[in-house]
ROMI-25965 format. One record per atom (N, C-alpha, C): x, y, z; residue in one letter; atom name; residue number from 1. Coordinates in steps of 0.001 Angstrom, whole numbers, plus 524288, in hexadecimal, padded with zeros to 5 digits. Example, Ala and Ser with C-alpha at 12.3 -4.5 7.8 and 13.67 -1.06 7.14 Angstrom:
# ROMI-25965
<atom X="83386" Y="7E9C6" Z="81E78" resn="A" name="N" resi="1"/>
<atom X="8300C" Y="7EE6C" Z="81E78" resn="A" name="CA" resi="1"/>
<atom X="83390" Y="7F31C" Z="81E78" resn="A" name="C" resi="1"/>
<atom X="83232" Y="7F736" Z="81BA8" resn="S" name="N" resi="2"/>
<atom X="83566" Y="7FBDC" Z="81BE4" resn="S" name="CA" resi="2"/>
<atom X="83264" Y="8001E" Z="81EBE" resn="S" name="C" resi="2"/>
This chain:
# ROMI-25965
<atom X="BC0F7" Y="0AE43" Z="896A8" resn="M" name="N" resi="1"/>
<atom X="BC562" Y="0B24C" Z="89602" resn="M" name="CA" resi="1"/>
<atom X="BC9B0" Y="0AF8F" Z="89425" resn="M" name="C" resi="1"/>
<atom X="BCBBF" Y="0B19F" Z="89036" resn="R" name="N" resi="2"/>
<atom X="BD006" Y="0B068" Z="88D15" resn="R" name="CA" resi="2"/>
<atom X="BD4A6" Y="0B2FA" Z="88E7A" resn="R" name="C" resi="2"/>
<atom X="BD935" Y="0B180" Z="89056" resn="V" name="N" resi="3"/>
<atom X="BDDB7" Y="0B4F5" Z="8917B" resn="V" name="CA" resi="3"/>
<atom X="BE15C" Y="0B320" Z="88C75" resn="V" name="C" resi="3"/>
<atom X="BE333" Y="0B780" Z="88A7D" resn="T" name="N" resi="4"/>
<atom X="BE6B0" Y="0B775" Z="8864C" resn="T" name="CA" resi="4"/>
<atom X="BEC83" Y="0B92E" Z="88760" resn="T" name="C" resi="4"/>
<atom X="BF0F3" Y="0B84D" Z="8851C" resn="I" name="N" resi="5"/>
<atom X="BF5D7" Y="0BA9B" Z="88677" resn="I" name="CA" resi="5"/>
<atom X="BF67F" Y="0BFD5" Z="88529" resn="I" name="C" resi="5"/>
<atom X="BF594" Y="0C205" Z="87FA8" resn="V" name="N" resi="6"/>
<atom X="BF57F" Y="0C6B5" Z="87DC4" resn="V" name="CA" resi="6"/>
<atom X="BF10E" Y="0C996" Z="87EA0" resn="V" name="C" resi="6"/>
<atom X="BF161" Y="0CEE9" Z="87F5E" resn="A" name="N" resi="7"/>
<atom X="BEC98" Y="0D2E9" Z="87F6C" resn="A" name="CA" resi="7"/>
<atom X="BE9CC" Y="0D2A4" Z="87A42" resn="A" name="C" resi="7"/>
<atom X="BE4E2" Y="0D30F" Z="87AD8" resn="K" name="N" resi="8"/>
<atom X="BE14B" Y="0D303" Z="8752B" resn="K" name="CA" resi="8"/>
<atom X="BDE9A" Y="0D895" Z="87406" resn="K" name="C" resi="8"/>
<atom X="BDEF5" Y="0DC1D" Z="8779A" resn="T" name="N" resi="9"/>
<atom X="BDCF2" Y="0E0A2" Z="87711" resn="T" name="CA" resi="9"/>
<atom X="BE133" Y="0E4A5" Z="8772F" resn="T" name="C" resi="9"/>
<atom X="BDF66" Y="0E9F7" Z="87474" resn="S" name="N" resi="10"/>
<atom X="BE2B2" Y="0EDB4" Z="8749E" resn="S" name="CA" resi="10"/>
<atom X="BE4B0" Y="0F016" Z="879C9" resn="S" name="C" resi="10"/>
<atom X="BE0D7" Y="0EFEE" Z="87CD5" resn="S" name="N" resi="11"/>
<atom X="BE1BA" Y="0F1BB" Z="8836B" resn="S" name="CA" resi="11"/>
<atom X="BE616" Y="0ED9E" Z="8858D" resn="S" name="C" resi="11"/>
<atom X="BE492" Y="0E961" Z="884CD" resn="G" name="N" resi="12"/>
<atom X="BE899" Y="0E5B5" Z="8870A" resn="G" name="CA" resi="12"/>
<atom X="BEDC4" Y="0E681" Z="884D7" resn="G" name="C" resi="12"/>
<atom X="BEE90" Y="0E7B0" Z="8804E" resn="W" name="N" resi="13"/>
<atom X="BF3DD" Y="0E84C" Z="87E1B" resn="W" name="CA" resi="13"/>
<atom X="BF59B" Y="0ED84" Z="88038" resn="W" name="C" resi="13"/>
<atom X="BF2C8" Y="0F0D9" Z="8816C" resn="W" name="N" resi="14"/>
<atom X="BF4B9" Y="0F5B1" Z="88347" resn="W" name="CA" resi="14"/>
<atom X="BF6E0" Y="0F4D0" Z="88853" resn="W" name="C" resi="14"/>
<atom X="BF3E3" Y="0F1A1" Z="88B80" resn="S" name="N" resi="15"/>
<atom X="BF5B3" Y="0F04D" Z="890D5" resn="S" name="CA" resi="15"/>
<atom X="BFA77" Y="0EDC2" Z="890CF" resn="S" name="C" resi="15"/>
<atom X="BFBBD" Y="0E9AB" Z="88DE2" resn="V" name="N" resi="16"/>
<atom X="C00AD" Y="0E756" Z="88D4F" resn="V" name="CA" resi="16"/>
<atom X="C051D" Y="0EAF8" Z="88B04" resn="V" name="C" resi="16"/>
<atom X="C0371" Y="0EDD2" Z="8875C" resn="G" name="N" resi="17"/>
<atom X="C0805" Y="0F1BD" Z="8853B" resn="G" name="CA" resi="17"/>
<atom X="C0953" Y="0F620" Z="88A23" resn="G" name="C" resi="17"/>
<atom X="C049D" Y="0F7C3" Z="88C81" resn="L" name="N" resi="18"/>
<atom X="C07C2" Y="0FB29" Z="89172" resn="L" name="CA" resi="18"/>
<atom X="C0AE1" Y="0F865" Z="8949F" resn="L" name="C" resi="18"/>
<atom X="C093A" Y="0F3BC" Z="89634" resn="V" name="N" resi="19"/>
<atom X="C0D3D" Y="0F05A" Z="899B7" resn="V" name="CA" resi="19"/>
<atom X="C1261" Y="0F02D" Z="89789" resn="V" name="C" resi="19"/>
<atom X="C12B0" Y="0EF46" Z="89288" resn="V" name="N" resi="20"/>
<atom X="C17B4" Y="0EEF8" Z="89023" resn="V" name="CA" resi="20"/>
<atom X="C1AD2" Y="0F403" Z="890A3" resn="V" name="C" resi="20"/>
<atom X="C178D" Y="0F800" Z="88FAB" resn="A" name="N" resi="21"/>
<atom X="C1982" Y="0FD58" Z="88FBB" resn="A" name="CA" resi="21"/>
<atom X="C1B77" Y="0FF2C" Z="894B7" resn="A" name="C" resi="21"/>
<atom X="C1932" Y="0FDB0" Z="898B8" resn="S" name="N" resi="22"/>
<atom X="C1A7A" Y="0FE60" Z="89EA6" resn="S" name="CA" resi="22"/>
<atom X="C1F44" Y="0FB71" Z="8A04A" resn="S" name="C" resi="22"/>
<atom X="C204D" Y="0F6E2" Z="89E12" resn="V" name="N" resi="23"/>
<atom X="C2534" Y="0F473" Z="89EB2" resn="V" name="CA" resi="23"/>
<atom X="C295B" Y="0F6DB" Z="89B88" resn="V" name="C" resi="23"/>
<atom X="C2894" Y="0F8D4" Z="896F2" resn="L" name="N" resi="24"/>
<atom X="C2CBD" Y="0FB3D" Z="89402" resn="L" name="CA" resi="24"/>
<atom X="C2EAF" Y="0FFB3" Z="89691" resn="L" name="C" resi="24"/>
<atom X="C29FD" Y="102CF" Z="897E5" resn="F" name="N" resi="25"/>
<atom X="C2B8F" Y="10803" Z="89AE8" resn="F" name="CA" resi="25"/>
<atom X="C2ED3" Y="10712" Z="89F80" resn="F" name="C" resi="25"/>
<atom X="C2DDB" Y="1026A" Z="8A32D" resn="F" name="N" resi="26"/>
<atom X="C30B6" Y="101EB" Z="8A781" resn="F" name="CA" resi="26"/>
<atom X="C35E1" Y="1004E" Z="8A649" resn="F" name="C" resi="26"/>
<atom X="C3711" Y="0FD7B" Z="8A1F7" resn="V" name="N" resi="27"/>
<atom X="C3C9F" Y="0FBEC" Z="8A06C" resn="V" name="CA" resi="27"/>
<atom X="C3F0A" Y="100F7" Z="89EA8" resn="V" name="C" resi="27"/>
<atom X="C3BF6" Y="10463" Z="89C19" resn="L" name="N" resi="28"/>
<atom X="C3EE8" Y="10A0C" Z="899A7" resn="L" name="CA" resi="28"/>
<atom X="C4024" Y="10CEC" Z="89E38" resn="L" name="C" resi="28"/>
<atom X="C3C1D" Y="10D6D" Z="8A1B2" resn="S" name="N" resi="29"/>
<atom X="C3E2E" Y="11058" Z="8A648" resn="S" name="CA" resi="29"/>
<atom X="C422D" Y="10F0F" Z="8A96F" resn="S" name="C" resi="29"/>
<atom X="C42F7" Y="10998" Z="8A997" resn="Q" name="N" resi="30"/>
<atom X="C4830" Y="10779" Z="8ACA0" resn="Q" name="CA" resi="30"/>
<atom X="C4CA4" Y="108C0" Z="8A92F" resn="Q" name="C" resi="30"/>
<atom X="C4CBC" Y="10921" Z="8A4A1" resn="V" name="N" resi="31"/>
<atom X="C50D6" Y="10A01" Z="8A141" resn="V" name="CA" resi="31"/>
<atom X="C521B" Y="10FCD" Z="8A1B6" resn="V" name="C" resi="31"/>
<atom X="C4E94" Y="11394" Z="8A1C1" resn="I" name="N" resi="32"/>
<atom X="C4E68" Y="11947" Z="8A202" resn="I" name="CA" resi="32"/>
<atom X="C5097" Y="11A61" Z="8A6F4" resn="I" name="C" resi="32"/>
<atom X="C4E1E" Y="1189A" Z="8AAFC" resn="L" name="N" resi="33"/>
<atom X="C4F96" Y="11A5F" Z="8B06E" resn="L" name="CA" resi="33"/>
<atom X="C5510" Y="11880" Z="8B17E" resn="L" name="C" resi="33"/>
<atom X="C569A" Y="113FC" Z="8B03C" resn="G" name="N" resi="34"/>
<atom X="C5C2A" Y="11111" Z="8B141" resn="G" name="CA" resi="34"/>
<atom X="C5C14" Y="10ED2" Z="8B737" resn="G" name="C" resi="34"/>
<atom X="C5FE7" Y="10C1C" Z="8B89C" resn="P" name="N" resi="35"/>
<atom X="C60F1" Y="10997" Z="8BE24" resn="P" name="CA" resi="35"/>
<atom X="C6175" Y="10DC8" Z="8C16C" resn="P" name="C" resi="35"/>
<atom X="C610D" Y="10CAD" Z="8C601" resn="G" name="N" resi="36"/>
<atom X="C61AB" Y="10FFE" Z="8CA50" resn="G" name="CA" resi="36"/>
<atom X="C5E1B" Y="11370" Z="8CC4E" resn="G" name="C" resi="36"/>
<atom X="C5EEF" Y="115FC" Z="8D073" resn="P" name="N" resi="37"/>
<atom X="C5B7E" Y="11959" Z="8D2FB" resn="P" name="CA" resi="37"/>
<atom X="C5C4E" Y="11E63" Z="8D1BE" resn="P" name="C" resi="37"/>
<atom X="C5FC9" Y="11FB8" Z="8CDF6" resn="D" name="N" resi="38"/>
<atom X="C6084" Y="1251A" Z="8CC77" resn="D" name="CA" resi="38"/>
<atom X="C5DA8" Y="12751" Z="8C7D8" resn="D" name="C" resi="38"/>
<atom X="C5937" Y="1248D" Z="8C6F3" resn="Y" name="N" resi="39"/>
<atom X="C566C" Y="126D6" Z="8C25B" resn="Y" name="CA" resi="39"/>
<atom X="C522F" Y="12B42" Z="8C3AC" resn="Y" name="C" resi="39"/>
<atom X="C5027" Y="12DEE" Z="8BFC0" resn="D" name="N" resi="40"/>
<atom X="C4CF9" Y="13286" Z="8C104" resn="D" name="CA" resi="40"/>
<atom X="C47B8" Y="12FAA" Z="8C371" resn="D" name="C" resi="40"/>
<atom X="C45E5" Y="131B0" Z="8C739" resn="M" name="N" resi="41"/>
<atom X="C418D" Y="12EFE" Z="8C97B" resn="M" name="CA" resi="41"/>
<atom X="C3C6E" Y="130E4" Z="8C6E9" resn="M" name="C" resi="41"/>
<atom X="C3BE0" Y="135EF" Z="8C526" resn="A" name="N" resi="42"/>
<atom X="C375D" Y="13840" Z="8C256" resn="A" name="CA" resi="42"/>
<atom X="C370D" Y="1346B" Z="8BD64" resn="A" name="C" resi="42"/>
<atom X="C3ABA" Y="13390" Z="8BAD8" resn="L" name="N" resi="43"/>
<atom X="C3A4E" Y="130AA" Z="8B607" resn="L" name="CA" resi="43"/>
<atom X="C3915" Y="12B13" Z="8B74F" resn="L" name="C" resi="43"/>
<atom X="C3A71" Y="12929" Z="8BBEC" resn="A" name="N" resi="44"/>
<atom X="C3847" Y="12347" Z="8BE70" resn="A" name="CA" resi="44"/>
<atom X="C32E3" Y="122FE" Z="8BF09" resn="A" name="C" resi="44"/>
<atom X="C3184" Y="12773" Z="8C16B" resn="Y" name="N" resi="45"/>
<atom X="C2BB0" Y="127CE" Z="8C343" resn="Y" name="CA" resi="45"/>
<atom X="C288F" Y="127AC" Z="8BE3B" resn="Y" name="C" resi="45"/>
<atom X="C2A05" Y="12B33" Z="8BA15" resn="A" name="N" resi="46"/>
<atom X="C2685" Y="12BF0" Z="8B5BF" resn="A" name="CA" resi="46"/>
<atom X="C2662" Y="1274F" Z="8B28D" resn="A" name="C" resi="46"/>
<atom X="C2B01" Y="124A5" Z="8B25D" resn="L" name="N" resi="47"/>
<atom X="C2BA0" Y="12055" Z="8AF45" resn="L" name="CA" resi="47"/>
<atom X="C280B" Y="11B0B" Z="8B225" resn="L" name="C" resi="47"/>
<atom X="C278B" Y="11B6A" Z="8B761" resn="T" name="N" resi="48"/>
<atom X="C2404" Y="11794" Z="8B9A9" resn="T" name="CA" resi="48"/>
<atom X="C1E9B" Y="1190E" Z="8B9A1" resn="T" name="C" resi="48"/>
<atom X="C1D0F" Y="11E58" Z="8B98A" resn="A" name="N" resi="49"/>
<atom X="C179A" Y="11FB9" Z="8B824" resn="A" name="CA" resi="49"/>
<atom X="C168A" Y="11E05" Z="8B34D" resn="A" name="C" resi="49"/>
<atom X="C18E5" Y="11E5B" Z="8AF7C" resn="V" name="N" resi="50"/>
<atom X="C1772" Y="11C46" Z="8AA28" resn="V" name="CA" resi="50"/>
<atom X="C174C" Y="1172A" Z="8AA49" resn="V" name="C" resi="50"/>
<atom X="C1A56" Y="113E5" Z="8ABDC" resn="I" name="N" resi="51"/>
<atom X="C1A5E" Y="10E98" Z="8AB54" resn="I" name="CA" resi="51"/>
<atom X="C1555" Y="10D12" Z="8AF0C" resn="I" name="C" resi="51"/>
<atom X="C14A5" Y="10F1B" Z="8B34A" resn="A" name="N" resi="52"/>
<atom X="C0FC0" Y="10D66" Z="8B636" resn="A" name="CA" resi="52"/>
<atom X="C0A62" Y="10F36" Z="8B3E0" resn="A" name="C" resi="52"/>
<atom X="C0AAE" Y="113AA" Z="8B0FB" resn="G" name="N" resi="53"/>
<atom X="C0654" Y="1147F" Z="8ADEE" resn="G" name="CA" resi="53"/>
<atom X="C0502" Y="111C9" Z="8A9D0" resn="G" name="C" resi="53"/>
<atom X="C089F" Y="10F22" Z="8A72B" resn="I" name="N" resi="54"/>
<atom X="C088A" Y="10BC4" Z="8A2D5" resn="I" name="CA" resi="54"/>
<atom X="C062E" Y="106D6" Z="8A429" resn="I" name="C" resi="54"/>
<atom X="C083B" Y="104DD" Z="8A8B9" resn="A" name="N" resi="55"/>
<atom X="C0679" Y="10022" Z="8AB29" resn="A" name="CA" resi="55"/>
<atom X="C012D" Y="0FFEC" Z="8AC51" resn="A" name="C" resi="55"/>
<atom X="C004F" Y="1040C" Z="8AF5D" resn="A" name="N" resi="56"/>
<atom X="BFA74" Y="1053E" Z="8B0B1" resn="A" name="CA" resi="56"/>
<atom X="BF6D3" Y="10549" Z="8ABA2" resn="A" name="C" resi="56"/>
<atom X="BF843" Y="10812" Z="8A832" resn="A" name="N" resi="57"/>
<atom X="BF4DD" Y="10835" Z="8A2CE" resn="A" name="CA" resi="57"/>
<atom X="BF408" Y="10296" Z="8A0FF" resn="A" name="C" resi="57"/>
<atom X="BF855" Y="0FF7A" Z="8A127" resn="A" name="N" resi="58"/>
<atom X="BF835" Y="0FA14" Z="89EFC" resn="A" name="CA" resi="58"/>
<atom X="BF4FD" Y="0F619" Z="8A293" resn="A" name="C" resi="58"/>
<atom X="BF4A8" Y="0F7A1" Z="8A7B6" resn="F" name="N" resi="59"/>
<atom X="BF0DC" Y="0F427" Z="8AAAC" resn="F" name="CA" resi="59"/>
<atom X="BEB42" Y="0F647" Z="8AA2C" resn="F" name="C" resi="59"/>
<atom X="BE9E1" Y="0FB68" Z="8A993" resn="V" name="N" resi="60"/>
<atom X="BE4C8" Y="0FD34" Z="8A8BF" resn="V" name="CA" resi="60"/>
<atom X="BE354" Y="0FB41" Z="8A30E" resn="V" name="C" resi="60"/>
<atom X="BE6A2" Y="0FBE5" Z="89F1D" resn="I" name="N" resi="61"/>
<atom X="BE43A" Y="0F9D1" Z="89A6C" resn="I" name="CA" resi="61"/>
<atom X="BE42D" Y="0F3B3" Z="89A94" resn="I" name="C" resi="61"/>
<atom X="BE6EA" Y="0F136" Z="89C9E" resn="G" name="N" resi="62"/>
<atom X="BE697" Y="0EB47" Z="89D87" resn="G" name="CA" resi="62"/>
<atom X="BE10B" Y="0EA5A" Z="8A001" resn="G" name="C" resi="62"/>
<atom X="BDFC3" Y="0ECE7" Z="8A3FE" resn="I" name="N" resi="63"/>
<atom X="BDACE" Y="0EC55" Z="8A694" resn="I" name="CA" resi="63"/>
<atom X="BD64F" Y="0ECB2" Z="8A391" resn="I" name="C" resi="63"/>
<atom X="BD68C" Y="0F120" Z="8A053" resn="I" name="N" resi="64"/>
<atom X="BD263" Y="0F29C" Z="89CEA" resn="I" name="CA" resi="64"/>
<atom X="BD21D" Y="0EE65" Z="8984C" resn="I" name="C" resi="64"/>
<atom X="BD661" Y="0ED33" Z="895EF" resn="S" name="N" resi="65"/>
<atom X="BD6F8" Y="0E862" Z="8925D" resn="S" name="CA" resi="65"/>
<atom X="BD46B" Y="0E3F0" Z="8943A" resn="S" name="C" resi="65"/>
<atom X="BD4E2" Y="0E2A1" Z="899D4" resn="T" name="N" resi="66"/>
<atom X="BD37C" Y="0DD82" Z="89BAB" resn="T" name="CA" resi="66"/>
<atom X="BCDB5" Y="0DE10" Z="89C2F" resn="T" name="C" resi="66"/>
<atom X="BCC0D" Y="0E212" Z="89F5C" resn="M" name="N" resi="67"/>
<atom X="BC5A0" Y="0E2D8" Z="8A0E8" resn="M" name="CA" resi="67"/>
<atom X="BC2A5" Y="0E39F" Z="89B3F" resn="M" name="C" resi="67"/>
<atom X="BC409" Y="0E7A4" Z="897D3" resn="K" name="N" resi="68"/>
<atom X="BC040" Y="0E91D" Z="89337" resn="K" name="CA" resi="68"/>
<atom X="BC171" Y="0E615" Z="88F1B" resn="K" name="C" resi="68"/>
<atom X="BC632" Y="0E512" Z="88D39" resn="S" name="N" resi="69"/>
<atom X="BC6CA" Y="0E1AB" Z="88977" resn="S" name="CA" resi="69"/>
<atom X="BC6A4" Y="0DCF8" Z="88966" resn="S" name="C" resi="69"/>
<atom X="BC6B5" Y="0DADA" Z="88E26" resn="K" name="N" resi="70"/>
<atom X="BC6ED" Y="0D4FE" Z="88FC6" resn="K" name="CA" resi="70"/>
<atom X="BCC67" Y="0D2E1" Z="88DEF" resn="K" name="C" resi="70"/>
<atom X="BD05E" Y="0D5D9" Z="88D7C" resn="D" name="N" resi="71"/>
<atom X="BD5F6" Y="0D38A" Z="88BF1" resn="D" name="CA" resi="71"/>
<atom X="BD831" Y="0D0AD" Z="8901D" resn="D" name="C" resi="71"/>
<atom X="BD88B" Y="0CB4F" Z="8901D" resn="R" name="N" resi="72"/>
<atom X="BDB31" Y="0C8AD" Z="8944B" resn="R" name="CA" resi="72"/>
<atom X="BDEC7" Y="0C5B5" Z="8928D" resn="R" name="C" resi="72"/>
<atom X="BE3B9" Y="0C898" Z="89169" resn="S" name="N" resi="73"/>
<atom X="BE8F6" Y="0C6A7" Z="88FB6" resn="S" name="CA" resi="73"/>
<atom X="BECB1" Y="0C677" Z="893FE" resn="S" name="C" resi="73"/>
<atom X="BF0C2" Y="0C338" Z="8932F" resn="V" name="N" resi="74"/>
<atom X="BF44F" Y="0C268" Z="897BC" resn="V" name="CA" resi="74"/>
<atom X="BF85A" Y="0C810" Z="89741" resn="V" name="C" resi="74"/>
<atom X="BF862" Y="0CA31" Z="8928A" resn="F" name="N" resi="75"/>
<atom X="BFBEB" Y="0CEF7" Z="89238" resn="F" name="CA" resi="75"/>
<atom X="BF8BE" Y="0D36C" Z="8946C" resn="F" name="C" resi="75"/>
<atom X="BF3EF" Y="0D44F" Z="8948E" resn="V" name="N" resi="76"/>
<atom X="BF13C" Y="0D82B" Z="89786" resn="V" name="CA" resi="76"/>
<atom X="BF0CD" Y="0D7B4" Z="89D70" resn="V" name="C" resi="76"/>
<atom X="BF055" Y="0D250" Z="89F55" resn="F" name="N" resi="77"/>
<atom X="BF0FC" Y="0D12F" Z="8A46A" resn="F" name="CA" resi="77"/>
<atom X="BF6FC" Y="0D338" Z="8A6E7" resn="F" name="C" resi="77"/>
<atom X="BFAB5" Y="0D0EC" Z="8A418" resn="V" name="N" resi="78"/>
<atom X="C005B" Y="0D2CC" Z="8A4D4" resn="V" name="CA" resi="78"/>
<atom X="C0099" Y="0D85F" Z="8A582" resn="V" name="C" resi="78"/>
<atom X="BFE49" Y="0DAE5" Z="8A13B" resn="A" name="N" resi="79"/>
<atom X="BFEBB" Y="0E0A1" Z="8A138" resn="A" name="CA" resi="79"/>
<atom X="BFC4E" Y="0E385" Z="8A645" resn="A" name="C" resi="79"/>
<atom X="BF7D9" Y="0E15A" Z="8A7F3" resn="M" name="N" resi="80"/>
<atom X="BF510" Y="0E310" Z="8AC8A" resn="M" name="CA" resi="80"/>
<atom X="BF73C" Y="0E1C2" Z="8B1CF" resn="M" name="C" resi="80"/>
<atom X="BFAA9" Y="0DDDB" Z="8B20E" resn="A" name="N" resi="81"/>
<atom X="BFD7D" Y="0DC97" Z="8B5B1" resn="A" name="CA" resi="81"/>
<atom X="C02D3" Y="0DE91" Z="8B6BE" resn="A" name="C" resi="81"/>
<atom X="C0442" Y="0E15E" Z="8B1CF" resn="N" name="N" resi="82"/>
<atom X="C09A8" Y="0E3B7" Z="8B26A" resn="N" name="CA" resi="82"/>
<atom X="C089D" Y="0E985" Z="8B4CB" resn="N" name="C" resi="82"/>
């Protein structure tokens, strides 16, 4: 078993890309909502659901990439841990 740093399959790159997207959505949601408890709760719940969905998709695609395509890279493992 050879472990590499970067992903070598397209599904591995999708997993890594989705994790990056979830982090960017998290930062964007913090900018949109702003500081303090006076923000719109419906919007906060919707943004949280989107971020959780993207992170869950990254996890599932990472599992598929690891099991099916044998993509054993550090980036994919970090994506699944996120």
